[in-house]
C-alpha positions in Angstrom: 18.7 27.1 22.6 16.3 25.6 25.3 13.3 27.1 23.6 14.3 25.6 20.3 14.7 22.2 21.8 11.3 22.5 23.5 9.7 23.4 20.1 11.5 20.4 18.5 10.3 18.1 21.3 6.8 19.4 20.9 6.8 18.7 17.1 8.4 15.3 17.7 5.8 14.5 20.3 3.0 15.4 17.9 4.6 13.2 15.1 4.9 10.4 17.6 1.3 10.7 18.7 -0.2 10.6 15.2 2.3 8.0 14.0 1.5 5.6 16.8 -2.2 6.2 16.4 -2.0 5.3 12.7 0.1 2.2 13.5 -2.4 1.0 16.0 -5.3 1.6 13.6 -3.4 -0.2 10.8 -2.7 -3.1 13.2 -6.4 -3.3 14.0 -7.3 -3.4 10.4 -5.4 -6.6 10.0 -8.0 -8.3 12.2 -10.6 -7.4 9.6 -8.3 -8.6 6.8 -8.0 -12.0 8.5 -11.8 -12.1 9.1 -12.4 -11.3 5.4 -9.9 -14.0 4.4 -11.7 -16.5 6.7 -15.0 -15.7 5.0 -13.7 -15.7 1.4 -11.6 -18.8 1.7 -9.6 -20.5 -1.1 -6.6 -19.1 -2.9 -7.7 -15.5 -2.4 -7.7 -16.0 1.4 -4.2 -17.4 1.2 -3.1 -14.4 -0.8 -4.6 -12.0 1.7 -3.0 -13.8 4.7 0.3 -13.9 2.8 0.2 -10.2 2.1 -0.7 -9.3 5.7 1.9 -11.6 7.2 4.8 -11.2 4.9 4.5 -7.6 3.6 2.2 -5.6 5.8 3.3 -6.7 9.3 7.0 -6.2 8.8 6.5 -2.7 7.4 4.1 -1.9 10.2 6.7 -3.1 12.8 9.5 -1.0 11.3 7.3 2.1 11.2 6.2 1.5 14.8 9.9 1.2 15.9 10.7 4.5 14.2 7.8 6.2 15.9 8.9 4.8 19.3 12.4 6.2 18.7 10.8 9.6 17.8 8.8 9.5 21.0 11.9 8.7 23.1 13.8 11.5 21.6 11.0 13.9 22.2 10.7 12.7 25.8 14.4 13.2 26.5 14.5 16.6 24.8 11.7 17.7 27.1 13.7 16.5 30.1 11.2 13.8 31.1 12.8 10.7 32.6 9.8 8.3 32.5 12.0 5.2 31.9 14.2 5.6 35.1 13.7 3.6 38.3 13.9 6.7 40.6 12.1 10.0 40.4 13.5 13.4 41.0 12.4 15.3 44.1 11.4 18.9 43.5 
């Protein structure tokens, strides 16, 4: 059972790593969307900013929260207690 949990934790850790990397990259792309909107101007710029602010960001935040939950589950399945105030002495 312990080996199975370690394998599940490893898979979840990999999913967490790639998921957070994609979320960070997508968040960085929004900077370029706003720069493009600033250069374009007019109604198109308003539509770009509206899409990024009202559609893209909420979805990105939800996906990021799910990835964080996956990472926490992975961490606790491995037995890591990184979010505690004290450390275990070996």
